[in-house]
Structures are given as C-alpha cells and as structure tokens.
N, C-alpha and C positions, 0 to 999 in steps of 0.2 A: 365634301359633296353634300348638297342639300336636296333631299327628296320631298316632293309634295306627295300627298296621299295617292293622287292619280298616277303620277309618274312611277312611284314605287310599285303599285300594282301592275302597271304596264311592263316594267322590267321583269318582275316575277312571272307574269303571264307569258312573256316572250320566252323565258327560260324553260317553262313547262312545255310550251309548244314545240321547242326545238329538240326536246328529248324524245327519242323513239321508244316504243314499248320494249324492244330488245335491249336497248341501253339501260332502261329502267330495271329490267330483270337482272341484267348482269352487274349493275352497280347500284344497289339500293340507296335511296336518299336517306342520309343520316343528319341529325342536328350538328351544326358546326361547333367546334370546340372553341368557345369564346373565352378570353381571359376575364371578362366581367361576369360577376355572379349576381343573378336576379333573385331577389327575395320578396317577402311580403310583410307589410305592416298590418297586423291583424285587425287594426281599426277599420280597415276596408270591409271586414266581415263582422262588424260590431253587432249585427242583429242575429248572428248565428252562434251556435255552441262551439266549444273547442273541438269536439268530435267532428262537427261539420267543417270547421276550418281545416282540419287535417285531411279530411276526405277531399276537399277542394284543392288543397295544395298538391296532393298526389295526382288528382285528375289533370292538373295543369302542369305537372312536372316541376313545381316549385320546391326547392330543397332547403331554403333558408327562411326563418321566421322570426319576427320580433313581436312579442305579445303585448297587447294592451290590457289594462287592468280588468276589463270585463271578461277576459279569458283566463286571467290568473290574478285574482285580487291581491292588492298590495299588503293586506293584513294576513295573508295565508301563512301558517306556521312553516318553519323550515322543512320539516319532514314531509308535509304535503306538497310543498313546492318541488322537492326532489322527486317525489313520485310523479307529479305532473310533467316535470321536465323529462323524466325517463319515458313517459308515455309518448311525448312528442318525438323523441329521438327513436323510440322503437317503431314509430310510424314512418321512419326514414326521412325525417325533417330535422335540420339543425336548428336548435333554439339558440340563436346567436345573441339576442338582445331583447330589450323591453322598452316600451315608451309609446307616447310621450309621458314621462313621469314629472309632475310638478313638485317642486321642493320649496316650501315657504317657511320652513322651520328647521332647526338643527335635528329634531327627531325625524322629520321626513327625509332629510339627507341620509341619516344613519340607517333608516329603514330601507331606503331605496338600494343601498349597497348591500345590506343584509339579504334582501330579496334576490338581487342579481347574483350574489355569491352562492346562495342556496341552490339556484337553478343552473349554476355553471355558465352564466352568460359572459360574453366578451365585452359588451358595451351597453351602457344605459343611454337611451335617447331622452334627454331631460331638459327641464327649464328650472334651474335653481335661482332663487333671488340673489341679487348681486352681493349682498353682504355675507352670503353663505359660501362663496367661492373658496375662501381659505379652508373651510371644513371639508368641502368637496375634494380639494387637493389632498388633504390628509387621508380621506377615505380611498382615493385613487392609489396613493402610495401603499396603503395597508392591504388592498385587495388586488391590485394590478388590473382593475376593471376600468376601461376607458369611459369617459363621459363625452357624448356628442350633443352639444346644445343646439336646440332646434329653433330656427327663425320662423316667426308667425306672420310677418308682413304687416300691412296697414292696420293700425289700431293696437298693435302689440307694444306695450310700454317698456317691456324688459329687453326683448331681442327682436326687433322688427326686421333686421337685415343681417346677412352674413357678416358684414363689417362690424356691426354692433356687438356681435359675439366675439369676433377676433380681438377687438380692442379690449375686451374684458378678460380674455383668457391668455393673451400672448405672453404674459410674464409669469404664468403659472406652469406647473408640470406639463410637459408636452403631450401627455395622455389626455389632457383636457382640450377638446377641440370642438368641431362643428358637425352637425347634421344639417346639410343645406337642403331645404325644401324648395325645389325649383319652381313650384307653383306659386308659393308665397313670395318668392324672390321676384318673379316677373310681375306679380300683382302690385308690388311696391315700386315698380318702374325700373328695375335693374335687370341686367342681362345675366341669365343663369350661367351661361358658358363662361363668361368673363369672371364671374364670382367663383365658380368651381376651379378655374385655373388659378386665380389669385390666392385662394386659401387651401390649395391641394395638400400642402404639407401638414395641415391640421384637420384634414377631412376624414372623419371616421364613420360617417353614414350619409346616405343620400335618400331623400324621399322623392321618388320618381313619380311624376304625375304630369298631366296637361290641364290647361284651363282654357275657357272659351274666350277670355278677354284679358289683355294686359292692363288691368285696372283693379281698383280695390274691390269692385263688385264681381270680378271674375270668379267663376266656379268650376269645379271639377268636371272633366269630360274625358272620353276615351282617348288614349294616347294616339297622336297622329291626326286627331280631328280639331285640335285647338291651335293656339298661337305659339307654342314652344317648339323649337326646332329640336326634336328628340334625337334624330341621327347626329346632329352636331354635339349634343350633350354626351352621347355614347362615345363618339370619336374623341372628344376631349378627355373623358375618363380613361379611355385606352391610352391616350398619348401621355398622360401623367402617371400611368401605371397604378391607378387607384386599386387599393387592396381590400377595401371594405365591401359591404353588400349594398346593392341598389334596392332599397326597400320600396316596392311598388305600393303606392297609397292611392287607391281608387275610392273616392268618397261619394260618388254618384250611385243612385239606385240601391240604397241600403237594404231594401226589402227583396231585391232580386238581383244580386250582385254578379253572379257567375257569368252571364253572357258578356257584359261589358268588361269584366276582369279578364276573361279568356281572350277577348279582342286585344286588350292591352298587352298581355303576355305574348300573343302571336305577333303583334306589331314589333315589340322589342326584339324578339328572336329573328324576325324577318329582316329588320334593320341591321342587326349584327351580322347576319349572313351576307347581306348586300354589301 
C-alpha cells in the first residue's frame, strides 16, 4: 500500500475522530511494537555537541545511534572511547556503530576496527579502498565487527550503487556487506526498494532519508515530502526480516535540525503504525 502524505494524514485524522473521549481514557494510545528499529546517524546533528545529540535522541525516543567522527574523533585513545561509549549507553542509547569512516590506507583500516572495538560497536559504516578489502576481511575475522559499505551515488568513484558494493564484497566474509543509502540510490536512478530486496542477505545498515528529486542534484528533505516511497521501503524491510538498524540521516537544516528531524521520526512511526 502506498500512502501519499495527504492520504496518510487523512487516514490518521479519521482514526482520531472516530475515537471517543471515553474510549481514549479506557484504552490509552501506545506506540505500536514494530519489528524494525529506528536509529540515528549522528551526522544529522553535525553542528551539535555529543551531549546535545543524546538530549535530542531522548526527546525523540531514538535508542540506537551511529556516531560520526565529529562526535567521537577517530584518533581518540581506547580508554577515552570506552568512557564516551559508556556515557552514551548510560543516557539510554545503544551505540551500535560509527560512520561513515573512510579507509584509504592499511593504517586507517586497522584504526577503524580498533576504534569500533574499543567502543563495543557492532558495525562500521565505511568506505574502504578496493585494494584494502582483504585487510578489512582479516579485521572482521579478528574482531567479529561487521563492515557495511556505504554507496554515495552520482560522482562516487568507489561505490556509487549498491550493486557496485556487492560485486566487490560477494566473495569475502559474509560479515562484509552493505549500508544502502536510499537517497543516494534514487539519485543515481535506481529503485531503493528493489535494491534493498536484491541485497537483503548482505544488508547490515540502512541510511533512511528522502530527497526532493530522483536526480544527481536531488537533496535531503523531510521524510514523506520527497520522491521516495518510504512506506514501501519499510514494508520491504519488514518482509525480508531486516535485523539491522534504520539509521535516519537528515542532512537538511544543519543549524536547526530538531524540527525537521522530529517530523521524520513521527512520519516513520506513523507509517509503521498504519
């Protein structure tokens, strides 16, 4: 079922109108228990401190976080990484991953896995150079940390599409897979839903976003206002029993992110309920 923004609001509005005050008092409305887990790519809040990121996560009810290097620098010593990771988890947020982390040398590969291991992360969202993939596999086997390679769409010479990732990783350890960015996928002229389905067996992270145009010049916009069929994306992820996190990446309004980010979170939850 495909919802337009207008029809989605109409359906939700009709449900509210049909509920009597007595029924509302007798049966409080609670969030639906959805099998999909919504998280946040902290790059969305790149102009904010880590403390502000955690405050916003709790205000929005987001319990899964992948940190970008401005919130946890890649050269941070292990002891400090462990302390920051504890701070995140003490705030009630699961620090499940980090990224996007670029790896252009052997030293950067080794450091990325050191960094993730010190923080107790499950996955690195990364972009390793092609010639470094054997070393990446070695690090995956040593640490049991997954690598989800991120596609960046038009102009990306390494991994422009989900297919370009899969063709490079398919013969490596199965813990080396994809982070499909659905925004960049549609910007390169591909269907995000078809790509999520095709590569579901190696899908370890999703960057959930919407864009205003299915073209190279398309840019980030609030979920539901753009050209991506977000309900279809969610339905597909449920159908394939996706076990990872949907990392919301909202790149618009960097100086005043909370209103648009809150709208995105509300849209996802409303779509899942519907």
